[in-house]
Backbone as a printed PyTorch tensor [residue, N CA C, xyz], in Angstrom:
tensor([[[ 16.0200,   2.3330,  14.9910],
         [ 14.5840,   2.4730,  15.0820],
         [ 14.0540,   3.1340,  13.8070]],

        [[ 12.9440,   2.5920,  13.2860],
         [ 12.3540,   3.1190,  12.0660],
         [ 11.4860,   4.3360,  12.3800]],

        [[ 11.3820,   5.2800,  11.4430],
         [ 10.5250,   6.4550,  11.6640],
         [  9.0700,   6.0370,  11.8730]],

        [[  8.2990,   6.8090,  12.6500],
         [  6.8820,   6.4870,  12.8450],
         [  6.0980,   6.6670,  11.5540]],

        [[  5.0780,   5.8320,  11.3810],
         [  4.2890,   5.8720,  10.1420],
         [  2.7970,   5.8400,  10.4170]],

        [[  2.3490,   6.4340,  11.4690],
         [  0.9310,   6.3780,  11.8490],
         [  0.0660,   7.1750,  10.8770]],

        [[ -1.1610,   6.6890,  10.6980],
         [ -2.1680,   7.4110,   9.9280],
         [ -2.7920,   8.4570,  10.8540]],

        [[ -2.9720,   9.6570,  10.3490],
         [ -3.5420,  10.7420,  11.1490],
         [ -4.9710,  10.4140,  11.5800]],

        [[ -5.3470,  10.7830,  12.8060],
         [ -6.7320,  10.5760,  13.2510],
         [ -7.7120,  11.5680,  12.6180]],

        [[ -7.2020,  12.4880,  11.8150],
         [ -8.0640,  13.4420,  11.1150],
         [ -8.7010,  12.7530,   9.9170]],

        [[-10.0380,  12.7230,   9.8110],
         [-10.6960,  12.0800,   8.6650],
         [-10.2820,  12.7630,   7.3580]],

        [[ -9.8100,  11.9660,   6.4240],
         [ -9.2740,  12.4960,   5.1780],
         [ -9.7930,  11.6830,   3.9930]],

        [[-10.0810,  12.3790,   2.8850],
         [-10.4730,  11.7310,   1.6370],
         [ -9.3940,  12.0240,   0.6010]],

        [[ -8.8550,  10.9760,   0.0040],
         [ -7.8880,  11.1130,  -1.0850],
         [ -8.5720,  10.6550,  -2.3690]],

        [[ -8.6650,  11.5330,  -3.3480],
         [ -9.2150,  11.1630,  -4.6520],
         [ -8.0500,  10.8480,  -5.5770]],

        [[ -8.2710,   9.8870,  -6.4810],
         [ -7.1590,   9.4380,  -7.3210],
         [ -7.6460,   8.9200,  -8.6610]],

        [[ -6.7090,   8.8020,  -9.5820],
         [ -6.9230,   8.0680, -10.8270],
         [ -6.0790,   6.8040, -10.7230]],

        [[ -6.4900,   5.7540, -11.4070],
         [ -5.7540,   4.4990, -11.3210],
         [ -5.7180,   3.8000, -12.6770]],

        [[ -4.7160,   2.9460, -12.8200],
         [ -4.6410,   2.0560, -13.9800],
         [ -4.1090,   0.7130, -13.4870]],

        [[ -4.6490,  -0.3480, -14.0730],
         [ -4.2760,  -1.7020, -13.6820],
         [ -3.9770,  -2.4960, -14.9360]],

        [[ -2.9720,  -3.3820, -14.8430],
         [ -2.6340,  -4.2210, -15.9850],
         [ -2.0680,  -5.5330, -15.4760]],

        [[ -2.5390,  -6.6410, -16.0800],
         [ -1.8940,  -7.9410, -15.8840],
         [ -1.8030,  -8.6060, -17.2510]],

        [[ -1.4900,  -9.8900, -17.2880],
         [ -1.2750, -10.5470, -18.5860],
         [ -2.5430, -10.6770, -19.4260]],

        [[ -3.7160, -10.5970, -18.7960],
         [ -4.9560, -10.8140, -19.5490],
         [ -5.9510,  -9.6680, -19.4830]],

        [[ -5.6460,  -8.6130, -18.7340],
         [ -6.6640,  -7.5960, -18.4800],
         [ -6.0240,  -6.2330, -18.2300]],

        [[ -6.6880,  -5.1810, -18.7150],
         [ -6.2810,  -3.8060, -18.4350],
         [ -7.5170,  -3.0020, -18.0910]],

        [[ -7.3770,  -2.0530, -17.1520],
         [ -8.4980,  -1.1910, -16.7860],
         [ -7.9660,   0.1190, -16.2280]],

        [[ -8.7810,   1.1690, -16.3300],
         [ -8.4550,   2.4670, -15.7490],
         [ -9.7090,   3.0440, -15.1120]],

        [[ -9.5110,   4.0250, -14.2580],
         [-10.6630,   4.6650, -13.6430],
         [-10.2780,   5.6840, -12.6090]],

        [[-11.2480,   6.0010, -11.7710],
         [-11.0850,   6.9640, -10.6870],
         [-11.3970,   6.2610,  -9.3740]],

        [[-11.0850,   6.9220,  -8.2860],
         [-11.3960,   6.3240,  -6.9980],
         [-11.2120,   7.2960,  -5.8630]],

        [[-11.4750,   6.7950,  -4.6710],
         [-11.3080,   7.5910,  -3.4580],
         [-10.9580,   6.6650,  -2.3010]],

        [[-10.1440,   7.1870,  -1.3970],
         [ -9.8270,   6.5030,  -0.1480],
         [-10.3260,   7.3910,   0.9720]],

        [[-11.1340,   6.8140,   1.8370],
         [-11.5090,   7.5000,   3.0770],
         [-10.6530,   6.8730,   4.1600]],

        [[ -9.8400,   7.7050,   4.7950],
         [ -8.8080,   7.2310,   5.7190],
         [ -9.0240,   7.8540,   7.0920]],

        [[ -8.9560,   7.0150,   8.1310],
         [ -9.1270,   7.4830,   9.4980],
         [ -8.1650,   6.7110,  10.3950]],

        [[ -7.2020,   7.4080,  10.9550],
         [ -6.2380,   6.7690,  11.8330],
         [ -6.8750,   6.3520,  13.1360]],

        [[ -6.3430,   5.3330,  13.7770],
         [ -5.0300,   4.7900,  13.4490],
         [ -5.0410,   3.7090,  12.3760]],

        [[ -6.2050,   3.0500,  12.1160],
         [ -6.1260,   1.8620,  11.2420],
         [ -7.4110,   1.5670,  10.4760]],

        [[ -7.9990,   2.5990,   9.8550],
         [ -9.2060,   2.3820,   9.0490],
         [ -9.0620,   3.0530,   7.6930]],

        [[ -9.4800,   2.3320,   6.6660],
         [ -9.5000,   2.9050,   5.3220],
         [-10.5720,   2.1960,   4.5030]],

        [[-11.2370,   2.9630,   3.6800],
         [-12.1810,   2.4000,   2.7080],
         [-11.7270,   2.8930,   1.3450]],

        [[-11.5480,   1.9620,   0.4210],
         [-11.1000,   2.2780,  -0.9200],
         [-12.2320,   2.0030,  -1.8950]],

        [[-12.5910,   2.9980,  -2.6950],
         [-13.6290,   2.8470,  -3.7130],
         [-12.9950,   3.0260,  -5.0840]],

        [[-13.2810,   2.0810,  -5.9740],
         [-12.7500,   2.1130,  -7.3400],
         [-13.9070,   2.1720,  -8.3320]],

        [[-13.7890,   3.0380,  -9.3390],
         [-14.8050,   3.1740, -10.3790],
         [-14.1170,   3.0200, -11.7220]],

        [[-14.6390,   2.1120, -12.5470],
         [-14.0850,   1.9420, -13.8830],
         [-14.4110,   3.1550, -14.7300]],

        [[-13.5100,   3.5160, -15.6020],
         [-13.7340,   4.6170, -16.5210],
         [-14.9940,   4.3200, -17.3320]],

        [[-15.7310,   5.2990, -17.6950],
         [-16.9950,   5.2020, -18.4410],
         [-18.1440,   4.6930, -17.5800]],

        [[-17.9610,   4.6350, -16.2640],
         [-19.0590,   4.2970, -15.3650],
         [-19.6110,   2.9010, -15.4920]],

        [[-18.8470,   1.9620, -16.0430],
         [-19.3540,   0.6150, -16.2900],
         [-19.5460,  -0.1890, -15.0070]],

        [[-18.6950,   0.0060, -14.0280],
         [-18.7780,  -0.7830, -12.7980],
         [-17.9000,  -0.1450, -11.7410]],

        [[-17.9160,  -0.7320, -10.5770],
         [-17.0800,  -0.2490,  -9.4920],
         [-16.9930,  -1.2980,  -8.4100]],

        [[-16.1980,  -1.0220,  -7.4310],
         [-16.0690,  -1.9280,  -6.3120],
         [-15.3820,  -1.2180,  -5.1730]],

        [[-15.3450,  -1.8760,  -4.0300],
         [-14.7250,  -1.2470,  -2.8750],
         [-14.0710,  -2.2880,  -1.9880]],

        [[-13.2490,  -1.7840,  -1.0770],
         [-12.5830,  -2.6220,  -0.0900],
         [-12.5760,  -1.8710,   1.2310]],

        [[-12.7320,  -2.6190,   2.3210],
         [-12.6990,  -2.0450,   3.6630],
         [-11.4960,  -2.6430,   4.3840]],

        [[-10.6450,  -1.7710,   4.8660],
         [ -9.4250,  -2.1790,   5.5570],
         [ -9.5040,  -1.6650,   6.9920]],

        [[ -9.5870,  -2.5920,   7.9350],
         [ -9.6220,  -2.2500,   9.3530],
         [ -8.5710,  -3.1110,  10.0520]],

        [[ -7.5380,  -2.4660,  10.5640],
         [ -6.4490,  -3.2120,  11.1920],
         [ -5.8030,  -4.1510,  10.1930]],

        [[ -5.7530,  -5.4310,  10.5410],
         [ -5.1690,  -6.4390,   9.6560],
         [ -6.2050,  -7.1480,   8.8010]],

        [[ -7.4380,  -6.6590,   8.8170],
         [ -8.5330,  -7.3140,   8.1160],
         [ -8.9330,  -6.5440,   6.8600]],

        [[ -8.9530,  -7.2370,   5.7330],
         [ -9.3630,  -6.6530,   4.4620],
         [-10.6050,  -7.3800,   3.9670]],

        [[-11.6730,  -6.6160,   3.6960],
         [-12.9080,  -7.1660,   3.1500],
         [-13.1160,  -6.5620,   1.7700]],

        [[-13.3010,  -7.4330,   0.7640],
         [-13.4920,  -6.9710,  -0.6060],
         [-14.7290,  -7.6600,  -1.1860]],

        [[-15.9210,  -7.1000,  -0.9310],
         [-17.1390,  -7.7030,  -1.4820],
         [-17.3080,  -7.3280,  -2.9530]],

        [[-18.1920,  -8.0160,  -3.6230],
         [-18.5280,  -7.6150,  -4.9880],
         [-17.6100,  -8.1800,  -6.0380]],

        [[-17.3760,  -7.3640,  -7.0790],
         [-16.6810,  -7.8410,  -8.2720],
         [-15.2400,  -8.2390,  -7.9770]],

        [[-14.7620,  -9.2200,  -8.7300],
         [-13.4100,  -9.7350,  -8.5330],
         [-12.3170,  -8.7590,  -8.9530]],

        [[-12.6530,  -7.7410,  -9.7450],
         [-11.6400,  -6.8040, -10.2230],
         [-10.8720,  -6.1880,  -9.0590]],

        [[-11.5710,  -5.7310,  -8.0360],
         [-10.8970,  -5.0830,  -6.9200],
         [-10.0110,  -6.0930,  -6.1850]],

        [[-10.5070,  -7.3080,  -5.9620],
         [ -9.6920,  -8.3500,  -5.3140],
         [ -8.4250,  -8.6150,  -6.1240]],

        [[ -8.5820,  -8.6470,  -7.4330],
         [ -7.4750,  -8.9410,  -8.3330],
         [ -6.4130,  -7.8450,  -8.2890]],

        [[ -6.8430,  -6.5870,  -8.1570],
         [ -5.9300,  -5.4490,  -8.2270],
         [ -5.1360,  -5.2070,  -6.9570]],

        [[ -5.7580,  -5.4220,  -5.8050],
         [ -5.1780,  -4.9600,  -4.5480],
         [ -4.0190,  -5.8180,  -4.0550]],

        [[ -3.0390,  -5.1660,  -3.4460],
         [ -1.9440,  -5.9080,  -2.8140],
         [ -2.4020,  -6.4970,  -1.4890]],

        [[ -1.5840,  -7.3610,  -0.8820],
         [ -1.9070,  -7.8700,   0.4480],
         [ -1.8960,  -6.7260,   1.4740]],

        [[ -2.5100,  -6.9800,   2.6230],
         [ -2.7220,  -5.9530,   3.6510],
         [ -1.4550,  -5.1540,   3.9930]],

        [[ -0.2880,  -5.7710,   4.2680],
         [  0.8760,  -4.9440,   4.6220],
         [  1.2740,  -3.9540,   3.5240]],

        [[  1.1640,  -4.3650,   2.2660],
         [  1.5120,  -3.4580,   1.1720],
         [  0.4040,  -2.4350,   0.9260]],

        [[ -0.8270,  -2.8030,   1.1870],
         [ -1.9280,  -1.8430,   1.0640],
         [ -1.7660,  -0.7320,   2.1020]],

        [[ -1.4530,  -1.0990,   3.3440],
         [ -1.1860,  -0.0830,   4.3620],
         [  0.0060,   0.7690,   3.9530]],

        [[  1.0420,   0.1650,   3.3890],
         [  2.2140,   0.9320,   2.9520],
         [  1.8210,   1.9780,   1.9200]],

        [[  0.8750,   1.6580,   1.0440],
         [  0.4350,   2.6360,   0.0480],
         [ -0.1750,   3.8680,   0.7050]],

        [[ -0.7480,   3.6840,   1.8870],
         [ -1.3670,   4.7880,   2.6230],
         [ -0.3930,   5.4500,   3.6030]],

        [[  0.8560,   4.9810,   3.6100],
         [  1.8820,   5.5990,   4.4310],
         [  2.0690,   4.9890,   5.8070]],

        [[  1.4360,   3.8420,   6.0570],
         [  1.5320,   3.1860,   7.3690],
         [  2.3030,   1.8800,   7.2240]],

        [[  3.3470,   1.7100,   8.0090],
         [  4.0900,   0.4530,   8.0050],
         [  3.4220,  -0.4850,   8.9910]],

        [[  2.8470,  -1.5800,   8.4930],
         [  2.1100,  -2.5400,   9.3280],
         [  2.5100,  -3.9550,   8.9130]],

        [[  3.7730,  -4.2820,   9.1340],
         [  4.2920,  -5.5960,   8.7560],
         [  4.0960,  -6.5820,   9.8950]],

        [[  4.0270,  -7.8810,   9.5610],
         [  3.9740,  -8.8840,  10.6310],
         [  5.2490,  -8.8100,  11.4760]],

        [[  5.1530,  -9.2410,  12.7210],
         [  6.3190,  -9.2490,  13.6120],
         [  7.4110, -10.1510,  13.0260]],

        [[  8.6400,  -9.6960,  13.1290],
         [  9.7750, -10.4560,  12.6130],
         [ 10.8630, -10.5140,  13.6830]],

        [[ 11.7150, -11.5660,  13.6470],
         [ 12.7250, -11.7050,  14.6930],
         [ 13.9460, -10.8020,  14.5200]],

        [[ 14.2900, -10.4360,  13.2800],
         [ 15.5330,  -9.6960,  13.0430],
         [ 15.2770,  -8.4460,  12.2090]],

        [[ 16.0860,  -7.4230,  12.4600],
         [ 16.0640,  -6.2130,  11.6400],
         [ 17.4990,  -5.7580,  11.4310]],

        [[ 17.8400,  -5.4770,  10.1880],
         [ 19.1350,  -4.9140,   9.8460],
         [ 18.8530,  -3.6120,   9.1110]],

        [[ 19.4060,  -2.4910,   9.5900],
         [ 19.1550,  -1.1870,   8.9750],
         [ 20.4650,  -0.5410,   8.5550]],

        [[ 20.3780,   0.2860,   7.5240],
         [ 21.5370,   1.0300,   7.0580],
         [ 21.0630,   2.3620,   6.4820]],

        [[ 21.9140,   3.3710,   6.5340],
         [ 21.5880,   4.6870,   6.0000],
         [ 22.4630,   4.9510,   4.7900]],

        [[ 21.8160,   5.4340,   3.7210],
         [ 22.5110,   5.7850,   2.4860],
         [ 22.0680,   7.1990,   2.1220]],

        [[ 22.8650,   8.2040,   2.4920],
         [ 22.4710,   9.6000,   2.2780],
         [ 21.2650,   9.9270,   3.1390]],

        [[ 20.1570,  10.3540,   2.4990],
         [ 18.9390,  10.6530,   3.2680],
         [ 17.9560,   9.4810,   3.2400]],

        [[ 18.4070,   8.3200,   2.7750],
         [ 17.5430,   7.1410,   2.6770],
         [ 17.9210,   6.1210,   3.7500]],

        [[ 16.9080,   5.7160,   4.5190],
         [ 17.0730,   4.6570,   5.5020],
         [ 16.4940,   3.3910,   4.9040]],

        [[ 17.2720,   2.3200,   4.8750],
         [ 16.8090,   1.0330,   4.3750],
         [ 16.8790,   0.0280,   5.5280]],

        [[ 15.8710,  -0.8380,   5.5940],
         [ 15.8610,  -1.8590,   6.6410],
         [ 15.3210,  -3.1600,   6.0730]],

        [[ 15.9260,  -4.2680,   6.4710],
         [ 15.4630,  -5.6030,   6.1260],
         [ 14.9290,  -6.2360,   7.3990]],

        [[ 13.7490,  -6.8820,   7.2800],
         [ 13.0990,  -7.4840,   8.4370],
         [ 12.7300,  -8.9250,   8.1040]],

        [[ 12.9640,  -9.8290,   9.0320],
         [ 12.6270, -11.2340,   8.8350],
         [ 13.5570, -12.0960,   9.6610]],

        [[ 13.5970, -13.3930,   9.3470],
         [ 14.5670, -14.3020,   9.9560],
         [ 15.8230, -14.2140,   9.0970]],

        [[ 16.6510, -13.2000,   9.3690],
         [ 17.7280, -12.8060,   8.4620],
         [ 18.9930, -13.6350,   8.5850]],

        [[ 19.1330, -14.4020,   9.6120],
         [ 20.3440, -15.2000,   9.8430],
         [ 21.5930, -14.3270,   9.8190]],

        [[ 21.4740, -13.1100,  10.3840],
         [ 22.6190, -12.2160,  10.4800],
         [ 22.9710, -11.5000,   9.1980]],

        [[ 22.1720, -11.6740,   8.1490],
         [ 22.4620, -11.0370,   6.8590],
         [ 21.3120, -10.1130,   6.4940]],

        [[ 21.1320,  -9.8900,   5.2230],
         [ 20.0110,  -9.0720,   4.7890],
         [ 18.8780,  -9.9670,   4.3050]],

        [[ 17.8260,  -9.3740,   3.7480],
         [ 16.6400, -10.1270,   3.3390],
         [ 16.9340, -11.1320,   2.2280]],

        [[ 17.9850, -10.9220,   1.4570],
         [ 18.3180, -11.8570,   0.3820],
         [ 18.6920, -13.2300,   0.9210]],

        [[ 19.1540, -13.3000,   2.1720],
         [ 19.5340, -14.5820,   2.7590],
         [ 18.6080, -15.0330,   3.8640]],

        [[ 17.4140, -14.4920,   3.9020],
         [ 16.4860, -14.7890,   5.0010],
         [ 15.9060, -16.1890,   4.8870]],

        [[ 15.5000, -16.7280,   6.0380],
         [ 14.7300, -17.9680,   6.0620],
         [ 13.2740, -17.6020,   5.8180]],

        [[ 12.6980, -18.0630,   4.7200],
         [ 11.2950, -17.7820,   4.4300],
         [ 11.0700, -16.3560,   3.9610]],

        [[  9.8940, -15.8290,   4.3070],
         [  9.4920, -14.4960,   3.8670],
         [ 10.2330, -13.4170,   4.6540]],

        [[ 10.6240, -12.3760,   3.9430],
         [ 11.2610, -11.2210,   4.5760],
         [ 10.7150,  -9.9570,   3.9160]],

        [[ 10.9860,  -8.8430,   4.5460],
         [ 10.5270,  -7.5450,   4.0480],
         [ 11.7150,  -6.5990,   3.9550]],

        [[ 11.6870,  -5.7280,   2.9660],
         [ 12.6880,  -4.6610,   2.8480],
         [ 11.9130,  -3.3600,   2.7550]],

        [[ 12.2720,  -2.3900,   3.5780],
         [ 11.5930,  -1.1000,   3.5740],
         [ 12.6160,   0.0030,   3.3250]],

        [[ 12.1440,   1.0940,   2.7270],
         [ 12.9880,   2.2620,   2.4980],
         [ 12.2050,   3.5140,   2.8770]],

        [[ 12.8910,   4.4050,   3.5620],
         [ 12.3340,   5.6990,   3.9470],
         [ 13.1520,   6.7860,   3.2690]],

        [[ 12.4870,   7.7440,   2.6390],
         [ 13.1400,   8.9380,   2.1110],
         [ 12.9680,  10.0010,   3.1870]],

        [[ 14.0370,  10.2960,   3.9060],
         [ 13.9040,  11.1380,   5.1000],
         [ 13.1030,  10.3480,   6.1220]],

        [[ 11.9480,  10.8860,   6.5190],
         [ 11.0840,  10.1560,   7.4570],
         [  9.8370,   9.5930,   6.7880]],

        [[  9.7180,   9.7550,   5.4710],
         [  8.5310,   9.2850,   4.7490],
         [  8.7590,   7.8810,   4.1820]],

        [[  7.7870,   7.0060,   4.3970],
         [  7.8430,   5.6570,   3.8350],
         [  7.8260,   5.7530,   2.3100]],

        [[  8.8380,   5.1730,   1.6560],
         [  8.9670,   5.2930,   0.2050],
         [  8.7490,   3.9810,  -0.5430]],

        [[  9.1240,   2.8610,   0.0830],
         [  9.0200,   1.5810,  -0.6340],
         [  9.0050,   0.4430,   0.3700]],

        [[  8.2020,  -0.5860,   0.0580],
         [  8.1620,  -1.8210,   0.8430],
         [  8.1970,  -2.9760,  -0.1540]],

        [[  9.0840,  -3.9330,   0.0810],
         [  9.2080,  -5.1110,  -0.7780],
         [  8.9730,  -6.3710,   0.0430]],

        [[  8.2850,  -7.3470,  -0.5630],
         [  8.1590,  -8.6780,   0.0460],
         [  9.1210,  -9.5860,  -0.6920]],

        [[  9.9700, -10.2710,   0.0740],
         [ 11.0340, -11.0980,  -0.4920],
         [ 10.8450, -12.5350,  -0.0470]],

        [[ 10.9370, -13.4450,  -0.9920],
         [ 10.9090, -14.8880,  -0.6870],
         [ 12.0260, -15.5560,  -1.4530]],

        [[ 12.7460, -16.4380,  -0.7730],
         [ 13.8390, -17.1570,  -1.4300],
         [ 14.8840, -16.2190,  -2.0180]],

        [[ 15.0830, -15.0630,  -1.3970],
         [ 16.0860, -14.1210,  -1.8660],
         [ 15.6520, -13.2580,  -3.0320]],

        [[ 14.3960, -13.3940,  -3.4980],
         [ 13.9180, -12.6230,  -4.6550],
         [ 12.7400, -11.7460,  -4.2620]],

        [[ 12.6990, -10.5470,  -4.8420],
         [ 11.5720,  -9.6460,  -4.6230],
         [ 10.3770, -10.2050,  -5.3760]],

        [[  9.3200, -10.5270,  -4.6330],
         [  8.1090, -11.0950,  -5.2190],
         [  7.1290,  -9.9920,  -5.5940]],

        [[  6.9590,  -9.0250,  -4.6770],
         [  6.0550,  -7.9080,  -4.9340],
         [  6.5220,  -6.7040,  -4.1400]],

        [[  6.1010,  -5.5080,  -4.5910],
         [  6.5270,  -4.2850,  -3.9300],
         [  5.5200,  -3.1630,  -4.1270]],

        [[  5.6080,  -2.1820,  -3.2210],
         [  4.7840,  -0.9820,  -3.2660],
         [  5.7100,   0.2090,  -3.1120]],

        [[  5.5510,   1.2150,  -3.9750],
         [  6.3520,   2.4290,  -3.8320],
         [  5.4450,   3.6480,  -3.7230]],

        [[  5.9470,   4.6520,  -3.0050],
         [  5.2650,   5.9410,  -2.8200],
         [  6.2440,   7.0120,  -3.2740]],

        [[  5.8520,   7.8170,  -4.2550],
         [  6.7280,   8.8420,  -4.7970],
         [  6.0400,  10.1930,  -4.7650]],

        [[  6.7330,  11.1690,  -4.2000],
         [  6.2380,  12.5420,  -4.2130],
         [  7.3390,  13.3970,  -4.8240]],

        [[  7.0240,  14.0120,  -5.9550],
         [  7.9640,  14.9310,  -6.5810],
         [  7.4360,  16.3510,  -6.3880]],

        [[  8.3240,  17.3260,  -6.4670],
         [  7.8820,  18.7090,  -6.3090],
         [  6.8000,  19.0330,  -7.3320]],

        [[  5.7750,  19.7340,  -6.8810],
         [  4.6710,  20.1950,  -7.7300],
         [  3.9630,  19.0750,  -8.4820]],

        [[  3.9760,  17.8520,  -7.9370],
         [  3.2250,  16.7690,  -8.5740],
         [  2.5310,  15.9580,  -7.4870]],

        [[  1.4830,  15.2250,  -7.8840],
         [  0.7230,  14.4660,  -6.8800],
         [  1.5000,  13.2500,  -6.3720]],

        [[  1.0210,  12.7320,  -5.2540],
         [  1.5510,  11.4830,  -4.7240],
         [  1.2600,  10.3830,  -5.7330]],

        [[  2.2830,   9.6170,  -6.0530],
         [  2.1320,   8.4940,  -6.9770],
         [  2.4510,   7.2060,  -6.2460]],

        [[  1.5590,   6.2420,  -6.3960],
         [  1.7140,   4.9360,  -5.7650],
         [  1.8100,   3.8900,  -6.8570]],

        [[  2.6360,   2.8920,  -6.6340],
         [  2.7230,   1.8030,  -7.5910],
         [  2.8590,   0.4900,  -6.8350]],

        [[  2.0220,  -0.4700,  -7.2190],
         [  2.1080,  -1.8320,  -6.6940],
         [  2.4490,  -2.7450,  -7.8590]],

        [[  3.4520,  -3.6030,  -7.6590],
         [  3.8540,  -4.5550,  -8.7020],
         [  4.0120,  -5.9260,  -8.0550]],

        [[  3.3570,  -6.9250,  -8.6490],
         [  3.5770,  -8.3220,  -8.2760],
         [  4.3990,  -8.9170,  -9.4060]],

        [[  5.6800,  -9.1690,  -9.1420],
         [  6.6150,  -9.5900, -10.1910],
         [  6.2260, -10.9270, -10.8030]],

        [[  5.9300, -11.9280,  -9.9800],
         [  5.5820, -13.2520, -10.5170],
         [  4.2470, -13.2370, -11.2360]],

        [[  3.2710, -12.5480, -10.6570],
         [  1.9420, -12.4910, -11.2580],
         [  1.8310, -11.4950, -12.3960]],

        [[  2.9000, -10.7280, -12.6360],
         [  2.9250,  -9.7220, -13.7050],
         [  1.7140,  -8.7990, -13.6210]],

        [[  1.4350,  -8.3420, -12.3700],
         [  0.3280,  -7.4130, -12.1370],
         [  0.8920,  -6.0650, -11.7360]],

        [[  0.2450,  -4.9940, -12.2200],
         [  0.6690,  -3.6370, -11.8900],
         [ -0.5460,  -2.7660, -11.6270]],

        [[ -0.5070,  -2.0360, -10.5200],
         [ -1.5290,  -1.0540, -10.1990],
         [ -0.8160,   0.2660,  -9.9500]],

        [[ -1.1880,   1.2980, -10.7140],
         [ -0.6080,   2.6320, -10.5460],
         [ -1.7130,   3.5870, -10.1200]],

        [[ -1.4170,   4.4030,  -9.1240],
         [ -2.3870,   5.3600,  -8.5870],
         [ -1.7290,   6.7300,  -8.5130]],

        [[ -2.4560,   7.7570,  -8.9650],
         [ -2.0110,   9.1440,  -8.8160],
         [ -3.0590,   9.8830,  -7.9990]],

        [[ -2.6820,  10.3470,  -6.8270],
         [ -3.6030,  11.0850,  -5.9710],
         [ -3.7990,  12.4690,  -6.5840]],

        [[ -5.0570,  12.8420,  -6.8290],
         [ -5.3710,  14.1140,  -7.4720],
         [ -5.8710,  15.1720,  -6.5050]],

        [[ -6.3530,  14.7500,  -5.3220],
         [ -6.8930,  15.7080,  -4.3620],
         [ -6.9020,  15.0780,  -2.9740]],

        [[ -6.5770,  15.8660,  -1.9800],
         [ -6.6480,  15.4300,  -0.5850],
         [ -7.4990,  16.4330,   0.1720]],

        [[ -8.5670,  15.9410,   0.8220],
         [ -9.4980,  16.8070,   1.5270],
         [ -9.6980,  16.3150,   2.9550]],

        [[ -9.5820,  17.2310,   3.9090],
         [ -9.9080,  16.9150,   5.3010],
         [-11.4020,  17.1340,   5.4710]],

        [[-12.0810,  16.1630,   6.0940],
         [-13.5330,  16.2470,   6.2750],
         [-13.8590,  16.1880,   7.7730]],

        [[-15.1170,  16.4880,   8.1130],
         [-15.5290,  16.4900,   9.5220],
         [-15.5560,  15.0990,  10.1290]],

        [[-15.9210,  14.1110,   9.3520],
         [-16.0020,  12.7450,   9.8540],
         [-16.6420,  11.8520,   8.8120]],

        [[-16.8000,  10.5730,   9.1680],
         [-17.4150,   9.5920,   8.2780],
         [-18.5710,   8.9250,   9.0010]],

        [[-19.5760,   8.5430,   8.2480],
         [-20.6650,   7.7340,   8.7790],
         [-20.1010,   6.3480,   9.0870]],

        [[-20.3890,   5.8170,  10.2600],
         [-19.8660,   4.4910,  10.6440],
         [-20.2810,   3.3840,   9.6750]],

        [[-21.3050,   3.5930,   8.8900],
         [-21.7660,   2.5780,   7.9420],
         [-20.7170,   2.2290,   6.8900]],

        [[-19.8030,   3.1620,   6.5930],
         [-18.8080,   2.8690,   5.5530],
         [-17.8140,   1.8000,   5.9820]],

        [[-17.7140,   1.5340,   7.2630],
         [-16.7740,   0.5250,   7.7660],
         [-17.4320,  -0.8420,   7.9370]],

        [[-18.7510,  -0.9080,   7.7620],
         [-19.4460,  -2.1840,   7.9690],
         [-19.1740,  -3.1550,   6.8370]],

        [[-18.9100,  -4.3750,   7.2340],
         [-18.6810,  -5.4280,   6.2460],
         [-19.9940,  -6.0900,   5.9030]],

        [[-20.2260,  -6.3900,   4.6420],
         [-21.5070,  -7.0270,   4.2530],
         [-21.6570,  -8.4250,   4.7920]]])
């Protein structure tokens, strides 16, 4: 059994800096995530120098990204986006194979045919937990890692998130700079345009 990964029902704001790079474009900026468990998040991105911004609303399995294409271009698919926030929300799969390596739990999920994700039929997922904390999620197709999300916390440093799409040569790096518990959020922030 995998460790629980629920988002806290306590309203929380995470402020961060970000950088994005693909083969034709680079950008940096600041942002914030308003997170409310069990399954709500709003992500706001602001380009450095105040030139533009955009946002995304994540409710359950639904992601809405109105406005500029930059945010759509940067963000991972819903399961990896939830993984960045510490919640494992993968599609249902028929097989799971898990193994422990020291304090790291690794699990492969998919139609594994009795093996690991490298031999799966179709899409598979590989997850890693450092202790009980979600550390990495990979999407695998045809035995190859297509894209992945990692969460790294080092002593005396902020939470660092990284999303990489290997085929698309896209990278999004986020460093959380502040975490604040708030009283609540106005319901308007969850409304889709």
